C-alpha positions, -999 to +999 in steps of 0.1 A: +379+723-738+365+701-709+378+670-726+412+684-730+414+694-693+403+659-683+431+643-704+455+668-690+444+660-655+450+623-659+483+628-677+495+650-648+483+625-622+499+595-639+531+614-645+534+625-609+524+591-596+552+575-617+578+601-606+571+597-569+567+559-570+598+554-589+620+578-570+606+565-536+612+529-547+648+536-557+656+552-523+638+524-503+660+498-521+692+517-512+687+538-479+725+539-473+732+553-507+703+578-503+718+588-469+752+593-486+735+616-512+717+635-484+750+639-466+767+652-497+744+682-498+760+694-465+728+710-454+715+685-428+727+676-393+743+642-392+718+629-368+690+635-392+706+619-423+697+583-416+661+589-404+655+611-434+669+584-458+648+558-441+614+575-439+614+601-466+611+577-495+579+563-480+565+599-482+572+598-519+556+564-523+525+575-504+521+606-526+525+583-558+498+560-544+475+590-537+480+603-571+470+570-586+439+565-565+427+601-568+422+608-532+419+646-525+439+654-556+442+691-550+457+686-515+480+658-527+491+681-555+498+708-530+520+684-511+537+672-543+543+707-555+558+716-520+581+686-521+592+694-556+598+729-547+619+719-517+639+695-538+645+723-564+656+747-537+680+721-521+695+713-554+699+749-564+715+759-530+739+730-532+749+738-567+754+775-560+775+767-530+798+749-554+793+715-538+798+685-561+771+663-548+750+634-560+714+644-567+699+611-553+666+619-571+662+590-594+693+569-586+727+577-573+749+584-602+734+618-611+755+648-601+737+681-593+738+703-623+717+729-640+701+700-659+690+683-627+677+716-613+658+722-645+644+687-646+630+691-610+617+725-617+598+713-648+582+685-626+565+713-606+543+722-636+520+692-636+516+695-598+507+732-601+483+724-629+464+701-605+466+726-577+449+752-599+427+729-619+394+742-604+404+778-614+412+766-649+379+749-652+361+780-642+381+800-668+372+775-695+336+775-685+334+813-685+352+813-719+327+788-733+296+808-720+309+841-736+314+825-770 
């Protein structure tokens, strides 16, 4: 069981590192397109759109790097899960308001749809696994000692 948890730990870290590094990189390369995507959500004041489009991708890249190097994984996972939850809520609210907007998550041709909402929701799972990993290890240890 411990070996399986270790493999799962690394799979989650590498997956999340890839997600955040890739999505941040795409946005850093095209801040104006990302600003357009953010504007399309019709949730943010115009004065915040360009600063968000400029600096937010660097937060994603930083999270990706931290997942790779393994620094304070539980805290990084909490930050990643919070960010993914915010993304999911923003996508859902925009979709439910009937706004046809560009997701801007992994490029700029992906419209917000139930598919994009489900995709972002599912990305929460590996982050939550890393957040609650210590509890899972305790449960696994308790299960092993009982058997």
